[in-house]
N, C-alpha and C positions, 0 to 999 in steps of 0.2 A: 504493499500499500504506499501510496505517495501523497501527501497533504490529504490525508483522509480517504482518498479514492481508493479503489480496489476494482481490477479488470477482471471481471467474472466470464465474459463471452466475447469471443473474437469471431468475425465473418470475413470471408475472404474468398477468393479464388484459387485453382488449383497451384497458382504460385507459391503460396503459402505452406503447402504440403510438407516442401522440405524443410520449415521452422516449426513443424510440429512439437517436438520434442522440448526445442526452446522456450515456444510459448507456453507448454504446459508445465515447465520446470520454473515460471516465474511466480512471484508471491500470490498466495490465493489459486494457487493452480488454475487459471483460466481455461474454459474449453474452446477449441477451435473448431469452427464449422466451415468446411470445405465446400463451396459450389458445385455441384455437377457440372462437367463438361457441356459448354452451349447454355448455361444456368448463367443467371446474371443476380447481383445483389441490390437491389432498387435504391437503397439508400447511398452506396458508394456510385452507382452511377449518376444519381441525382449532384453528389457532390462533384463529381467530376465534371459533370457539365456548367456547374457554378463557377469552379475554376477557369473553364476554358473561356465562359462568357466574361468573367473580371479580365483573362489575360488579353482579349480581344480589345476590352474598353480601354485598357491601359495601352495597348499598342496603336488606336486610334489618336488618342490623346498626343502623342508625338508627331512631328512633322516629318519623320522619316519615311522614305517610300519602301526600304528595305531595312531590317535589323540584321546584325550578325550573330551568327549561331550562339557564342556566349551571350549576348544581348538578352536573347531569345530565353534562354535557360534562367538567368537571372530575373527576366520578368516574370516567368512563372512562379519562379521561387516568392518573388515579392508579392504576386496576387495572393499567393496560398497562404503567405505570411501574415499580410494585412488582413484576411479572411478571419485567421484565428486570434485577430486581437479583438473582434466583435461579438458578443453573444447571439446566438441562433435560436430560430423557433423550435428547432428539432432537438437542443440542447438542455441542459437542467435548467429550470425555471428558476433562478437565482439572480438573474441580471449579470452575471459574471461570464467572460469570453473564456473559450476552450483554452487559450493561453493561458490565463490569470489561473483557472482553476488547475492546471497541470504545473505551471512553474511560479505562480504569484505575481508574475511581471504584469504591470499595467500599462496601458496607452498613454505615452508622454509625448507632447508635441515638440518639446526640444529636442528629446532624443529620437524620436522616429519620424517626424512629420515637418522638420524645417526645410526638406527638400522633396521632392516628388519625381517619381522614376522620370527619365529623360531629360532632366534638368541639364543646361551646359554649365560647368564651374571650371575655374581654374582651381587647381589645387594645390595647396603650399606643400614645397619639398622641403625636408631638413636634412639635407646631405652636409656633410663634414669632410672640409672645415669649413664654416660659413663664410669665409672671405675668398671662396673660389668663383670662378668666373660660370660656372654652373646655374642654368635658370633656376628662380626660385619657385617657379610655379610651371605646371604643364596643366594643357587642356584634357577635362574629362567629361563623359557622360554619366549622371547618377543612375545606379543600377540598384536602388534601395540601400536601406540601413544595415549595418551590421550585427544587429541583434545583440550589440554588447553592451555594458552599463557605461561605458565612456562614450555612448552616442555618435560613433563614426558612421561614414558610408562608405559603400563600394561604388568605384566610379570603372568606366571603360576608359583606357588610356587611349586617347585619339591618334597617338603618336605609334603604338607598339600593337594595338588591339587586344591586350591582357587587360584582365580587372583587377584593382588596385583596393587596397583600403586607405583610407586618408579621415584625420579627424578635423582638418581646418581647410577651409576653402572660401572664395567669392562667387556667389553664383552673377551670370551675367545674361545679358538676352542672346539668343540662339541666332550667328550670323549664319550666312548663306553657306558659308567655307566650310562649318561645321557639320551643316545638313549634307553637303554634298561628300563630305569624308566619311559620315557613317554609311552613306549609301554606297559607297565604295568599298566599306570593310562589309558590308551585307551582298555585296556582288554574288550572285549565285544562289542566293537565297529567294523563295517563293515571297511574290507580293502580298498573297493572302496568307493568314497565319494558319498553319495546318500540324497537327498533332497527331504523332505516331507512336505506336508502342515500342519495346526494345528490339522487335523485330523489324520494325521499319513498315508495320502494318496502320493504315490510318484508323484512328479512333473516332467514329461515328457518335452523334448522338441519338440514344435510343430513348423510346418511349414506353413508360411503364403506366397502367391502371393504377390509380391512387398516387401517383407521384407527380405533384404540380410543378409548374415554373412559377417564377416570380411574380408574372403577370396574369396566371390563369387563376379565375376565382375558385374558392373551395365551396362546395355546396353543404348549406347548413341542414 
């Protein structure tokens, strides 16, 4: 048990079968229920749909035509992380988010929301010695916060294309040259965000009886 919570039941697909012994050895001896081939778990499929919707919304908020694969990975991670900071109607009816229930962490504007995904910043470097001729800042695109107590953020380095962590920056208006650079880094990636499983197969949106979308009314 952690923070007074105990996992008693785990539902998943066949991928979880290899973890059965590890799951059932956890405190409280939770029971693993594996779906049959071709069977789906509606609650999981609905949550996958929500993550995909939020990821597409984040992508639509950026000015880029294409995103490099590293940015797509961090965009989905960012969408999932932010979803876990808010209570859900399917969760415990106590006003706490899933992340708060499991870790005790609460959402903070200063720590988590001072930048949004896709913001352009000049991030501060702290190379030694400080009197060198190396640049003091470099351009980066925000990839979401680092989920640390210090309140740092991850940035896609516009020069190297790798993701870095920094704790000080200056947010600036987005110039056309930065948009063009991001589009070049994303060359070869599809314009439309596509979700695949680990075997490269498209993950479609499945409809299940009794599992509603955010906009579908619920019959009383």
